[in-house]
N, C-alpha and C positions, 0 to 999 in steps of 0.2 A: 729627400735626394740622396743617389750613392751611386755610383761606379761601377761601368759595365768593363768588361775583360772580353776583348774581341781578341781576334788571330793579327800578330804582325806581317806585312805582306813589306814588296818593296814600290816604287810608283815613284817614276822620275830619277831612279838614284836615289830615294831616300826612303826611309822605312818609316811606313807610316802605319793605325792600328784602322783598323779593316771589324764593321760587324756587320756584315753581307750575311746572312741566316739566320742570325741573333734573332730574338724572341721577346719579349719580355711578359709574361701572364702574374697580375695581380688580382687579390684573390684577397675581398671585402667578406672578414668573417665576423660573426655577433662577439661581446663582446663577454660570452659566455657565463655572467651572471645568476642564470635560472642555470647551469651545468655547461652542456659542452657548449665548443665555439661551435657553432654551424654558418658553412658560408651560406654568404649571402647574395653573392653574386663577385662576376669576375670578366676583366677586359684583358686584352693583349694587345699588344704595339708591338709592331716589327714590319717586316719584308714581304712577309707572306699572311698579311689580313689586308684587307679593302676599306674605303670610307672613310673614314673624320681620323679614324686610327692611324691608317695609312699613312695621309696628309703628317696629323703629327707625329709622327716617326722621322718620317723625312725632315721635317725641321727642326727635329733634334736632332739628326744627322748633319744638317746644315752650319746651325746655328748654336758656338758654345752657350750662351744661355737665352735659351728660346723660352716663350713663356709656358708655362704651366697651362692643362687645359683643362675642361672637364669633359666625362667620357659615359655612355650612358653603360649600365651595366647588363650582362647577360646571365642566360643561368648560369649558375654556378652545381647544379645536382650531378655532372659528370666531374666535379674536384675531388683527386685526392691527396692526400698529404702526404 
């Protein structure tokens, strides 16, 4: 669990937090027992993705205690620390 910080905007006369344009990339790394921790895969959640990740992102924004979901890791070859 972690907090995301977006932009504060005004909606209907009250201040609200907007996560529009924000995305979160999660990278899974090996444990490094054999030396260097290497990326095993990644998944991105946000308004600019498609499929299950997009649906989950919208659910996270709409429901305060949205349930966790499993996502398929994508190739992490282009990951840079």
